[in-house]
C-alpha positions as a Markdown table, in Angstrom:
| # | Residue | x | y | z |
|---|---|---|---|---|
| 1 | Unk | -20.8 | 122.9 | -12.6 |
| 2 | Unk | -17.4 | 121.6 | -11.8 |
| 3 | Unk | -17.7 | 119.0 | -8.7 |
| 4 | Unk | -16.7 | 119.9 | -5.8 |
| 5 | Unk | -13.7 | 117.3 | -5.3 |
| 6 | Unk | -12.1 | 118.5 | -9.0 |
| 7 | Unk | -8.7 | 119.3 | -8.0 |
| 8 | Unk | -8.3 | 121.8 | -11.6 |
| 9 | Unk | -11.2 | 123.9 | -9.7 |
| 10 | Unk | -8.2 | 126.7 | -8.4 |
| 11 | Unk | -5.1 | 127.3 | -9.4 |
| 12 | Unk | -3.7 | 125.6 | -6.3 |
| 13 | Unk | -4.7 | 122.4 | -7.0 |
| 14 | Unk | -7.0 | 122.1 | -3.8 |
| 15 | Unk | -4.3 | 123.3 | -1.8 |
| 16 | Unk | -5.9 | 126.1 | 0.3 |
| 17 | Unk | -4.1 | 129.4 | 1.6 |
| 18 | Unk | -6.8 | 129.4 | 4.6 |
| 19 | Unk | -5.7 | 126.6 | 5.8 |
| 20 | Unk | -2.9 | 126.9 | 8.1 |
| 21 | Unk | 0.1 | 124.2 | 8.1 |
| 22 | Unk | 1.1 | 123.3 | 11.6 |
| 23 | Unk | 5.4 | 123.2 | 12.3 |
| 24 | Unk | 6.8 | 120.2 | 10.0 |
| 25 | Unk | 3.9 | 119.4 | 7.6 |
| 26 | Unk | 3.5 | 120.2 | 3.9 |
| 27 | Unk | 0.7 | 122.7 | 3.1 |
| 28 | Unk | -2.9 | 121.6 | 3.5 |
| 29 | Unk | -5.0 | 120.3 | 0.6 |
| 30 | Unk | -8.4 | 119.7 | 1.1 |
| 31 | Unk | -9.1 | 118.3 | -1.7 |
| 32 | Unk | -6.7 | 115.4 | -1.2 |
| 33 | Unk | -8.1 | 115.4 | 2.3 |
| 34 | Unk | -11.9 | 115.0 | 0.9 |
| 35 | Unk | -10.9 | 112.0 | -1.3 |
| 36 | Unk | -8.8 | 110.1 | 1.1 |
| 37 | Unk | -11.8 | 110.1 | 3.5 |
| 38 | Unk | -14.3 | 108.9 | 1.2 |
| 39 | Unk | -11.8 | 106.1 | 0.2 |
| 40 | Unk | -11.8 | 105.1 | 3.8 |
| 41 | Unk | -15.5 | 105.5 | 4.3 |
| 42 | Unk | -16.1 | 103.2 | 1.2 |
| 43 | Unk | -13.3 | 100.6 | 2.3 |
| 44 | Unk | -14.9 | 99.8 | 5.5 |
| 45 | Unk | -17.9 | 97.3 | 5.4 |
| 46 | Unk | -20.7 | 98.1 | 8.1 |
| 47 | Unk | -20.9 | 94.6 | 9.7 |
| 48 | Unk | -17.6 | 94.8 | 11.0 |
| 49 | Unk | -18.4 | 98.5 | 13.1 |
| 50 | Unk | -21.4 | 95.9 | 14.5 |
| 51 | Unk | -23.8 | 98.3 | 12.4 |
| 52 | Unk | -26.9 | 96.5 | 10.3 |
| 53 | Unk | -25.6 | 96.0 | 6.5 |
| 54 | Unk | -29.4 | 96.6 | 5.7 |
| 55 | Unk | -30.8 | 96.1 | 2.2 |
| 56 | Unk | -30.9 | 99.4 | 0.9 |
| 57 | Unk | -27.4 | 101.0 | 0.6 |
| 58 | Unk | -26.6 | 102.1 | -3.1 |
| 59 | Unk | -22.8 | 102.8 | -2.7 |
| 60 | Unk | -20.3 | 100.6 | -0.6 |
| 61 | Unk | -19.2 | 101.2 | 3.2 |
| 62 | Unk | -20.3 | 102.9 | 5.4 |
| 63 | Unk | -22.5 | 105.9 | 5.0 |
| 64 | Unk | -21.3 | 109.8 | 5.4 |
| 65 | Unk | -24.2 | 109.9 | 8.4 |
| 66 | Unk | -22.9 | 106.9 | 9.9 |
| 67 | Unk | -19.1 | 108.0 | 10.0 |
| 68 | Unk | -20.0 | 111.5 | 11.5 |
| 69 | Unk | -22.1 | 109.9 | 14.2 |
| 70 | Unk | -18.8 | 107.8 | 15.3 |
| 71 | Unk | -16.9 | 110.7 | 15.1 |
| 72 | Unk | -19.1 | 112.7 | 17.1 |
| 73 | Unk | -19.6 | 115.5 | 14.5 |
| 74 | Unk | -22.5 | 116.4 | 12.7 |
| 75 | Unk | -23.3 | 114.7 | 9.3 |
| 76 | Unk | -23.3 | 118.5 | 7.5 |
| 77 | Unk | -19.4 | 119.0 | 8.6 |
| 78 | Unk | -18.5 | 115.3 | 8.0 |
| 79 | Unk | -20.1 | 115.9 | 4.1 |
| 80 | Unk | -18.2 | 119.3 | 4.1 |
| 81 | Unk | -14.6 | 117.9 | 4.2 |
| 82 | Unk | -15.5 | 115.3 | 1.9 |
| 83 | Unk | -16.4 | 117.6 | 0.0 |
| 84 | Unk | -13.4 | 119.8 | -0.3 |
| 85 | Unk | -15.3 | 122.5 | 1.9 |
| 86 | Unk | -15.7 | 124.3 | 5.6 |
| 87 | Unk | -13.3 | 124.9 | 7.8 |
| 88 | Unk | -9.6 | 123.0 | 8.8 |
| 89 | Unk | -10.8 | 120.4 | 10.7 |
| 90 | Unk | -8.8 | 120.7 | 14.4 |
| 91 | Unk | -6.2 | 117.9 | 15.7 |
| 92 | Unk | -9.1 | 116.6 | 18.0 |
| 93 | Unk | -11.8 | 116.0 | 14.8 |
| 94 | Unk | -9.4 | 114.1 | 13.1 |
| 95 | Unk | -8.6 | 111.9 | 15.4 |
| 96 | Unk | -12.2 | 111.1 | 16.2 |
| 97 | Unk | -12.4 | 110.4 | 12.8 |
| 98 | Unk | -9.0 | 108.5 | 12.8 |
| 99 | Unk | -10.6 | 105.9 | 15.1 |
| 100 | Unk | -14.2 | 106.0 | 13.5 |
| 101 | Unk | -12.8 | 105.0 | 10.2 |
| 102 | Unk | -10.0 | 102.7 | 12.2 |
| 103 | Unk | -7.2 | 104.0 | 10.3 |
| 104 | Unk | -3.9 | 102.5 | 11.0 |
| 105 | Unk | -0.9 | 104.1 | 12.1 |
| 106 | Unk | 0.4 | 105.4 | 9.0 |
| 107 | Unk | -2.8 | 106.0 | 7.4 |
| 108 | Unk | -3.7 | 108.4 | 10.6 |
| 109 | Unk | -0.1 | 110.2 | 10.1 |
| 110 | Unk | -1.2 | 110.9 | 6.6 |
| 111 | Unk | -4.6 | 112.5 | 7.6 |
| 112 | Unk | -3.2 | 114.6 | 9.4 |
| 113 | Unk | -0.3 | 115.7 | 6.8 |
| 114 | Unk | -3.4 | 116.1 | 4.1 |
| 115 | Unk | -5.1 | 118.6 | 7.1 |
| 116 | Unk | -1.8 | 120.4 | 8.0 |
| 117 | Unk | -1.9 | 119.4 | 11.1 |
| 118 | Unk | 1.4 | 117.8 | 13.3 |
| 119 | Unk | 0.3 | 113.7 | 13.6 |
| 120 | Unk | 0.4 | 113.4 | 17.5 |
| 121 | Unk | 3.4 | 111.1 | 18.7 |
| 122 | Unk | 2.7 | 108.4 | 21.4 |
| 123 | Unk | 4.7 | 108.4 | 24.8 |
| 124 | Unk | 7.6 | 105.8 | 24.5 |
| 125 | Unk | 9.0 | 104.4 | 28.3 |
| 126 | Unk | 11.0 | 104.8 | 29.8 |
| 127 | Unk | 14.8 | 103.2 | 29.0 |
| 128 | Unk | 12.8 | 102.2 | 25.1 |
| 129 | Unk | 15.9 | 102.5 | 22.5 |
| 130 | Unk | 14.4 | 101.9 | 19.2 |
| 131 | Unk | 15.2 | 98.4 | 17.9 |
| 132 | Unk | 16.4 | 99.6 | 14.5 |
| 133 | Unk | 18.3 | 102.3 | 15.6 |
| 134 | Unk | 20.2 | 100.3 | 18.2 |
| 135 | Unk | 21.0 | 97.8 | 15.1 |
| 136 | Unk | 22.8 | 100.0 | 13.0 |
| 137 | Unk | 24.3 | 101.8 | 16.4 |
| 138 | Unk | 26.2 | 98.1 | 16.9 |
| 139 | Unk | 27.1 | 97.5 | 13.2 |
| 140 | Unk | 29.0 | 100.7 | 12.9 |
| 141 | Unk | 30.8 | 100.5 | 16.5 |
| 142 | Unk | 34.1 | 99.6 | 15.3 |
| 143 | Unk | 34.6 | 103.0 | 12.9 |
| 144 | Unk | 32.0 | 105.9 | 13.5 |
| 145 | Unk | 31.3 | 107.4 | 17.1 |
| 146 | Unk | 27.1 | 107.2 | 17.3 |
| 147 | Unk | 24.2 | 107.6 | 19.9 |
| 148 | Unk | 20.2 | 107.5 | 20.0 |
| 149 | Unk | 18.6 | 110.3 | 21.2 |
| 150 | Unk | 15.1 | 111.6 | 21.7 |
| 151 | Unk | 13.0 | 114.0 | 19.9 |
| 152 | Unk | 13.9 | 116.1 | 22.8 |
| 153 | Unk | 17.8 | 115.2 | 22.2 |
| 154 | Unk | 18.0 | 113.0 | 25.4 |
| 155 | Unk | 20.4 | 110.3 | 24.3 |
| 156 | Unk | 19.5 | 107.4 | 25.3 |
| 157 | Unk | 22.0 | 105.0 | 23.9 |
| 158 | Unk | 25.7 | 105.2 | 22.9 |
| 159 | Unk | 28.5 | 102.7 | 21.2 |
| 160 | Unk | 31.5 | 102.5 | 22.6 |
| 161 | Unk | 33.6 | 104.8 | 20.8 |
| 162 | Unk | 31.1 | 107.8 | 21.5 |
| 163 | Unk | 31.7 | 107.1 | 24.5 |
| 164 | Unk | 35.4 | 106.7 | 24.5 |
| 165 | Unk | 35.2 | 110.5 | 23.1 |
| 166 | Unk | 32.3 | 112.1 | 25.1 |
| 167 | Unk | 31.9 | 110.0 | 27.6 |
| 168 | Unk | 28.7 | 108.5 | 29.1 |
| 169 | Unk | 25.5 | 110.5 | 28.8 |
| 170 | Unk | 22.8 | 108.0 | 28.8 |
| 171 | Unk | 21.4 | 107.3 | 32.0 |
| 172 | Unk | 22.7 | 110.4 | 33.9 |
| 173 | Unk | 20.1 | 112.2 | 35.9 |
| 174 | Unk | 18.4 | 115.4 | 35.5 |
| 175 | Unk | 18.9 | 117.2 | 32.4 |
| 176 | Unk | 22.4 | 115.6 | 32.3 |
| 177 | Unk | 21.7 | 113.3 | 28.8 |
| 178 | Unk | 20.1 | 116.3 | 27.7 |
| 179 | Unk | 22.4 | 117.7 | 24.2 |
| 180 | Unk | 20.6 | 120.8 | 24.1 |
| 181 | Unk | 21.1 | 121.8 | 27.7 |
| 182 | Unk | 25.0 | 120.8 | 27.2 |
| 183 | Unk | 25.3 | 123.4 | 24.3 |
| 184 | Unk | 23.5 | 125.9 | 26.4 |
| 185 | Unk | 25.1 | 125.9 | 29.4 |
| 186 | Unk | 28.4 | 124.2 | 29.4 |
| 187 | Unk | 31.1 | 125.8 | 27.8 |
| 188 | Unk | 33.5 | 123.2 | 28.5 |
| 189 | Unk | 31.0 | 121.0 | 25.9 |
| 190 | Unk | 31.7 | 123.6 | 23.3 |
| 191 | Unk | 35.1 | 123.6 | 23.5 |
| 192 | Unk | 35.0 | 119.9 | 23.0 |
| 193 | Unk | 33.0 | 120.3 | 19.5 |
| 194 | Unk | 35.0 | 123.1 | 18.7 |
| 195 | Unk | 33.6 | 125.2 | 15.5 |
| 196 | Unk | 35.7 | 127.3 | 12.9 |
| 197 | Unk | 33.9 | 130.4 | 13.5 |
| 198 | Unk | 31.5 | 132.4 | 16.1 |
| 199 | Unk | 29.5 | 132.1 | 13.1 |
| 200 | Unk | 28.9 | 128.6 | 13.1 |
| 201 | Unk | 29.0 | 127.8 | 16.5 |
| 202 | Unk | 25.5 | 130.2 | 16.2 |
| 203 | Unk | 24.2 | 128.1 | 13.2 |
| 204 | Unk | 24.5 | 125.1 | 15.6 |
| 205 | Unk | 22.8 | 126.6 | 18.4 |
| 206 | Unk | 20.1 | 127.8 | 16.2 |
| 207 | Unk | 19.5 | 124.4 | 14.7 |
| 208 | Unk | 19.2 | 123.2 | 18.4 |
| 209 | Unk | 16.7 | 125.7 | 18.8 |
| 210 | Unk | 14.7 | 125.4 | 15.4 |
| 211 | Unk | 14.5 | 121.5 | 15.9 |
| 212 | Unk | 13.2 | 122.4 | 19.6 |
| 213 | Unk | 10.2 | 124.8 | 18.4 |
| 214 | Unk | 9.3 | 121.9 | 15.3 |
| 215 | Unk | 9.1 | 119.3 | 18.2 |
| 216 | Unk | 7.0 | 121.0 | 20.7 |
| 217 | Unk | 4.2 | 121.6 | 18.3 |
| 218 | Unk | 4.3 | 118.1 | 17.3 |
| 219 | Unk | 4.2 | 116.8 | 20.7 |
| 220 | Unk | 1.0 | 119.2 | 21.4 |
| 221 | Unk | 3.6 | 120.9 | 23.7 |
| 222 | Unk | 3.0 | 118.2 | 26.3 |
| 223 | Unk | 4.7 | 118.6 | 29.7 |
| 224 | Unk | 8.0 | 117.1 | 29.1 |
| 225 | Unk | 8.7 | 119.7 | 26.2 |
| 226 | Unk | 7.2 | 122.5 | 28.0 |
| 227 | Unk | 9.4 | 122.2 | 30.8 |
| 228 | Unk | 12.9 | 121.7 | 29.1 |
| 229 | Unk | 12.0 | 125.0 | 27.3 |
| 230 | Unk | 10.9 | 126.6 | 30.1 |
| 231 | Unk | 14.5 | 125.7 | 32.5 |
| 232 | Unk | 16.7 | 126.4 | 29.0 |
| 233 | Unk | 15.1 | 129.4 | 29.2 |
| 234 | Unk | 15.5 | 130.6 | 32.8 |
| 235 | Unk | 19.1 | 128.9 | 32.1 |
| 236 | Unk | 20.3 | 130.6 | 29.3 |
| 237 | Unk | 19.9 | 134.1 | 27.6 |
| 238 | Unk | 21.2 | 133.1 | 24.8 |
| 239 | Unk | 19.0 | 130.3 | 24.3 |
| 240 | Unk | 16.3 | 132.7 | 25.4 |
| 241 | Unk | 16.7 | 135.0 | 22.6 |
| 242 | Unk | 17.3 | 132.8 | 20.2 |
| 243 | Unk | 14.1 | 130.9 | 20.8 |
| 244 | Unk | 11.9 | 134.4 | 20.8 |
| 245 | Unk | 12.8 | 134.0 | 17.2 |
| 246 | Unk | 10.3 | 131.7 | 16.1 |
| 247 | Unk | 12.5 | 129.6 | 13.4 |
| 248 | Unk | 11.9 | 125.8 | 12.7 |
| 249 | Unk | 13.5 | 123.3 | 11.0 |
| 250 | Unk | 14.2 | 119.6 | 11.5 |
| 251 | Unk | 17.9 | 118.5 | 12.6 |
| 252 | Unk | 20.8 | 118.8 | 10.8 |
| 253 | Unk | 24.3 | 119.0 | 11.6 |
| 254 | Unk | 27.4 | 120.0 | 9.7 |
| 255 | Unk | 30.9 | 118.7 | 9.6 |
| 256 | Unk | 32.6 | 118.7 | 13.4 |
| 257 | Unk | 36.2 | 119.1 | 14.7 |
| 258 | Unk | 36.8 | 117.3 | 17.6 |
| 259 | Unk | 40.4 | 117.9 | 19.5 |
| 260 | Unk | 41.0 | 114.6 | 21.7 |
| 261 | Unk | 44.2 | 114.5 | 23.6 |
| 262 | Unk | 44.9 | 110.9 | 23.5 |
| 263 | Unk | 44.3 | 110.8 | 19.2 |
| 264 | Unk | 44.6 | 114.6 | 18.0 |
| 265 | Unk | 42.1 | 115.9 | 16.2 |
| 266 | Unk | 39.1 | 114.3 | 14.7 |
| 267 | Unk | 37.4 | 116.1 | 11.2 |
| 268 | Unk | 33.9 | 114.0 | 11.8 |
| 269 | Unk | 30.9 | 114.6 | 9.5 |
| 270 | Unk | 27.7 | 114.3 | 10.9 |
| 271 | Unk | 24.7 | 112.1 | 9.9 |
| 272 | Unk | 21.0 | 112.0 | 11.3 |
| 273 | Unk | 19.0 | 109.0 | 10.8 |
| 274 | Unk | 15.3 | 109.6 | 11.7 |
| 275 | Unk | 13.2 | 106.4 | 12.9 |
| 276 | Unk | 10.0 | 106.2 | 11.3 |
| 277 | Unk | 8.7 | 103.9 | 14.1 |
| 278 | Unk | 9.6 | 105.8 | 17.2 |
| 279 | Unk | 10.6 | 109.7 | 18.2 |
| 280 | Unk | 14.4 | 108.3 | 18.5 |
| 281 | Unk | 17.4 | 109.4 | 16.2 |
| 282 | Unk | 20.6 | 107.9 | 15.3 |
| 283 | Unk | 23.4 | 110.6 | 14.8 |
| 284 | Unk | 26.4 | 109.4 | 13.4 |
| 285 | Unk | 30.0 | 111.0 | 13.3 |
| 286 | Unk | 31.6 | 109.7 | 9.8 |
| 287 | Unk | 35.4 | 110.0 | 9.3 |
| 288 | Unk | 36.0 | 113.3 | 6.5 |
| 289 | Unk | 37.2 | 111.5 | 3.7 |
| 290 | Unk | 40.9 | 112.1 | 2.9 |
| 291 | Unk | 41.6 | 113.1 | 7.1 |
| 292 | Unk | 43.5 | 110.8 | 9.4 |
| 293 | Unk | 40.6 | 110.3 | 11.8 |
| 294 | Unk | 39.5 | 106.9 | 10.5 |
| 295 | Unk | 43.4 | 105.5 | 11.6 |
| 296 | Unk | 43.0 | 108.0 | 14.7 |
| 297 | Unk | 39.7 | 106.7 | 15.7 |
| 298 | Unk | 40.8 | 102.8 | 15.1 |
| 299 | Unk | 43.7 | 103.9 | 17.9 |
| 300 | Unk | 41.0 | 105.5 | 20.4 |
| 301 | Unk | 38.5 | 102.5 | 19.9 |
| 302 | Unk | 41.8 | 100.5 | 21.5 |
| 303 | Unk | 42.0 | 102.6 | 24.7 |
| 304 | Unk | 39.9 | 101.7 | 28.2 |
| 305 | Unk | 39.6 | 105.4 | 29.6 |
| 306 | Unk | 36.1 | 107.0 | 29.4 |
| 307 | Unk | 36.2 | 110.7 | 30.1 |
| 308 | Unk | 33.6 | 112.5 | 30.6 |
| 309 | Unk | 33.0 | 116.3 | 29.7 |
| 310 | Unk | 30.5 | 117.7 | 31.9 |
């Protein structure tokens, strides 16, 4: 008889099509999940958790029953997970297991990934700016317009070139810091970010919407995400129609053309850098090679005016 943790038991190598993967995750892998749980259990010492080490333990680490008790589940259910059997664990069940097995943040994220669930992200305090992204934002300030936003596309920080080009968004009231809101409610903002064709403009809108749908799922449909979607649906029929397509993807952006009245046309390649330590992202607008954009950005940086596009 083949061992229940043998990944060669089927052609999928442990990946079970009956387990659904949440948006933003890979295909669930129950064999890897079982092995991961077993290794974490064996790596814990009973005395570190206030348990009696006893003298009859034949294997290292905790017993399955001890983990099950700390995770508030039956021993049979926990055993089925280690042996790559049973139903797909819920988000709440995974949270209990991660706590019981004293997992680090990286281990928690890996646990959710193996189970095909989106790992919950912790809320960030108002005004928080990711330190690593902030350092990069300042480092490119002389040559590259850039800004930092949270996963809902609220701008939390900008460098001077970005402010000079687009105006100040960070710290503004209501929905004013939100770029998805501006895209779907402000014709002036769309005129600033010129597209070569209606097809490219539609693709930009779909990118915003597909990213937001993935983020909403990753956040567990929390109030902030739900409120933003509700407000956008109420304000924009275009957004509502795109939202109802149920497309999901991580944020990406293409080359953008900006017509600035002071320095002329700017051709900018958009690059998105996501922080592994927060919900925030850094968006860099780099000059397209072979165009006069770098020189024109240099001239823009010498100006003091910072116009707003509302």
